[in-house]
N, C-alpha and C positions, 0 to 999 in steps of 0.2 A: 503493499499500500504506500503511499507517496506520502512525506513529510511535509508537515505546516507548521510553519511560526506562526504564534498568535501573541497578542497582547490585548489587555482589556481590564478589568477592575473587579474585585470578588465581592462578597456580601457586605463587606466592612468599608467599602469603597476606597481600597488601596489597588493601586496599580501592581498588574500582575503579568508575566509574559513567560512563554517556553514554547516547545516543541512537542508535537505529537503527530501521530500515525493515526490517519483516516481516509474512508473510502473517497471523502469528498469534503470541499470546504462545509457544505449544508449540513454533513452529519458530524463535523468536528464541533460546529457552531452549535447544534443541538447538545452535544454532549458536556459541552463548555455549561452550557444554561442548567442542564441536570447538576451540575456539580456547584450551581449558584456563583457562576463567573459570566458576567455581560461582555463579550468579546468586542472589541473597537475594531479590529481589523485581524483579516488571517492571510498569510500569503504563502504561494508555493513557488519554489524554483524562482525566484525573483519577480514573480507576478503577485500582486497586491490585490486585496479583495476586501472591500469595504461592505460591510453587511449594511442591506438596505434598510433604511430607519424612515419611518411613515410617522408625521406628526400626529398628534392625537385630533388636530385642527382639521386636517385633511379627510379624515376618515370619522364621520359624525356617528355619534354615538346610538343614534336612530338607525343607522344603517347595518350596525351590530346587530342591534335589537331582531331587525327584520330578517336578518343572516340566520340567526341562532334559531329562530321560529321557522323559515323555510327548511335549514337543515333539519331541524327535529322532525318536521313532517315526511321528508324525504327518508331518512334512516328508519320511523316507524314503518313505512311503507315497502322496507324491505329493499332498498338499491344501496348498492355496495358503496363504501365511503368514497372511493376515488371518485366514483362516477357522481355522486352527490358535488363534490367540491368542482368539479369541471362545470357541472350544468351549473352552479352558483356563479362560478367565475364569469362564465359565457355572457350570464344574465345581468352582472353588474355593472350599473350604471357609471359609478366612480371609478375613476381610472386608476387610483392609488389602491383602494380596495381590491380590484380586479388583480392586479399584481400580486397583492398578498396573497388572495387565494390560490392564485395560479403556484406560487412559490410553495405554498402549504402541498397543494395537491403533487407536486414535483418531489418534496422531501417524502410524503408518504408513500409516492411509489418506490422510492428508494428504501424504503423499509423503516422508516419512522414510526412512531407512533403519532396521533394526531396531536397530542398534546404536545410533546416534543417538536411537531413541526410549527405549531403555533406559538411557541417560545421564541422562535427565530425573529417574531416582528412584536417585541414587548410593548410597543407604541399604540398598538391596535388593539391585541388581545392581552390584558393584564393577568397577574398572577393568581387572581381569584377564577378566572376563565377558567386557565390552563390547568390550575389543579381540581379543579370540578369535572372538568374533562377525562383528565386523566383518572379518577375516582371512576369516573363514569364506564372509562374503558375497561377499568381491572374487574369492576361489579357487574359488567354486560350490561348495563342502564342507559346507555349513552344517549338514547332518544329521551328519555326519561329527564336526564342531566342538562341536556340541550334544551328542554322547555323550561325547566326552572331557571336557568339563563336568561332565555329570552323573558320571561315574566320578570325577572331579577331587574335586566337594562331598563325594560319598558316602565315598571315603576320607578326607577332611577332616572329616568327621563322624562316622566310626568311631574316628578317631585322639583326638580331643576326648573321645568319649562313655568312651574306655579311661581318659584321665587323671581325668574327673570321677568317675567308678566307683570309681576307687582311692583318691579323695580323700573319700568319702561315708562310709567307716566312721572313719575316725581324726578326723574334724570330728565327727560325731555323737558320739564317745565323749567326745571332749573337751569338748562344749556339755554332757553329762550332767553328766560330771564338774565342772565348774564350777558348775552349779546343785546339785549335790548340797553340795559343798563350802560353797557362799552359802548353802544353807537351813540347813546345821549350824550356822554360826556366827551366822547370823540370829535364829534361832528355837530351836533347841536348846542351843547353848551358854548362852546367858542363862539358862537355867532351872537348870542345874546350879550357875551362878554365884550366884543367889539363893540357892539351896540351901546351897552352899558357906559363902555369907555369914551365913546364919541360925544354921549351926552352930559358926562361926568357928574352923574347919579349917585350920591353915597348909598354904598351897600349893605343892608345888613347881613348879622353875621352866617345865618344858614345860607346865603347866597355867596358870601366869600368863601365859605367851606367848599361847595360846590364847586366853584371857580378855581379852587386852589386843586382840588382832586381833578378836576378836568384838565389842569395843566400838567398835573403828576402824570395822569395817563397819556396825554399827548406828546409828551417828552420820553417817559419811558415805558410805553406799551410792550416794548420786548422783555421788560423785564419778567413781566406776570407771564409771557410763554415760556420763557426759560425757567420760571419757577415750576409751574405744573410740571414740563417736561422732566426737570429735576427730581420733583416730588415722585413722578413714575418711576423714572430711574433709580431712585435711592430705594422706594420700596423694594423695588425687584430685587436690587443689589444685597438689601437686608436679609431677603426671604432665601437666598440661595446660600447663605451659613444657619447650620441648625439652629445656633443659640439665637441669632436674630429672627429666623422664623419661629423660634418657639415663643420669645419676648413677643412679636408681633401677632400671634393666633391668640395668647393670652390676652394680649390687650383688647384684640376683637370679642374674646368671650365675655369679658368682663365689662363692655359697653352696656351702659344701661338699657336700652330698647333692642338694640341690634344684636347684641349679645345672648340675649334670651331666645331669639330666632335662631341665631347661630348654634345654640347649644341644642334647641329642637331638630335641626336638621341634622347634627352630629348623631343624636341619639337615635334618630330614624334610620340613618344611613349603617349605623354600627350595627344595630340589631339585625335589619334586613341583610346587610353582609352576613355577618356570623349564623343567623339562622338558616341562611341558605347554603352555607359551606356546610354546617354540620346534618342538616337532612340530607345531602347529598354523598354523605359519609366520608370528609373531612375530618381528621382528628382535631379535637377542640384546640390543641396546643399550634397545631399547623394553621387551624382556621384563625385564632388570635393574631398569629403573625402576618397574615396575609390580610386580616380585617385592619389592623395597624398600619401596612404600608399602602394600602388603599384609602386610607382615612380622610388624607388631605388636609389634615391638622396635626401641627406636631404636638399640642398639647395632649390630644387625645391617643397619638402614636404613643407615644411616651406612657401613659397610663395602662393602654392595653399591654406593652411589653412588660410593665410591671406584672400586671395580672399575670400573664404568662408564666414569668420566674417564679410568681407565689405558688401557681398551680404545679410547677415542676416540682417544688419544695413539699408537697401533699396537701395545699390548702386546699378548700372549697373556692370556687369561682364569685360568692358573694361579697366575702369578707374585704379583699383585695379590690373588689369594684366600689365598695361603700368606701375604703380608706382613700380612695384616689380622689374625691372630692369633685369629680367630672360629673356623674351620673346623677340624677334625680333619686329620692329613696323609693319612690315607687317602681321605678325600673329595676333597683336592685332588689327588692323585695318580690317582685314579680319571676326576675331570674332564678332568686332562689328557690323559689316554689315550683319553677320547671324544673331545676336539679335535682329536688328532692322526690320527685313524682317521675323523673324519669322522662319528663316531656320538655324538655329546654328549647329544642329546635321547634316546636309549636308556639311555645310560650315568647320566643323571640319574635317570632312572625307577627304573632299579636300586639306585641308591643311598638313593632315598627308600622303596623296597620293603625294604631292607635296616632302615633306621634306623625304620620304620615299627613295625616288629618289636622292635626293641632297646628302643623306647619302651614297647611292651607289657610286654618283660621287666623293664624297669625300674621301672615303675610295681608292678608284682608283688614285685617284691626289696623297693621301698618300704614297700610294706604289710606285708609280713612283718616287717620291720623296725620298723615303728612301731607293730604290733599289742602285740606284749610291754612293749614301753617305757611307752606308753599306759597298760595296764593296769597296770602295775607303779607307775606315777606314782600314779593313781586310787587303788590300795592303800596307797600309804603317807600320800598327803593324809588319807583316811578313816579308815585304821587309826590314824594318828597322834592326830588328832582324839579319837576315842574313846577311845584308851589314856590320854590326857593327862587326859581327863575322870574316868576312873576310878582315877587314881594315889590321890588323896585318899581314895577310899573304900577302896581297898586298906590305906591306912595306917591309917584307922579302925578295919578290921577286924583287924590286927594286935596295936591298941593293945589295943583288947576282948579279943583272945583271951589277949595276956600278962597 
């Protein structure tokens, strides 16, 4: 067999390199991923092969949900695995996803399992998907696992969509308000400033403040753009570092109103993910590790890894969950009941159903509270500017009338 050199990162993020023999590059990549090594490049006899990586933004979560649903129907109908992948790839409209499925089919044809073939594309198929599929292949229930995956992803899409829909209105109104106020300060206020300067009118304090703010915006408008870009860039850089990401996520969770919503989303996602994994036959320790990695929140990830360590030491799941301080008492109590009765998987699913409804209600309440507040703020800003501009005119009219 040919010899390949590879480089990548292990589970702790440390760089690693070496030489291996394998039938082909895809098989070596699959072997490395089974060992929890993320390959960056694989080279054979002077030829370098960079693994195809597909950003999650290129393959929509909705497309993945549809794929799992169609895949499960085909497997349940008795179609061979390779034929299913070939049909699904041929009918896939997304070119990136089509290439991914074609690559998975080629690797499966080469003798790899479906789970290991999918592990070559971690930005499309996450740990949760590949581990569940591996459990399904081992237990001979791949069609059932694919149905559960489809249901899980569909519910995740609905949850994310509900939050995004609730945020569209306030973000749109705030953006329009900023543009209106900026336009008034940049173009309208200077016209009045020149008019008042020509008339030699004494300006009241509110008018002078608005004039000064307009002059500042007109001269240093670029500062606001740089500040916004710098803020976004700074947040991204902070979140790249583990300590910075943890501090930022903790700050978000502790915010007065938004934090409550984020905690409910985190609980819904945690219980849905872990419940789906346990139902599919994934061991609880592996399930907790996967749930932690896919949580998207550093605070929740650390708490779940501590829970996992406590279980390894022989403790029950309830006490470390309660000690973490992240999960509400109701959640830990229900999980405790599920653990005691041997029905933790169904209990986790019930908790997820409850909290997904809570997220829907919380987003509607948040929108109902923000809508009048934003409109009121917009009215105060625009109305304040307009009134301040007309105050000198009112004074002139009063003097002329006198």
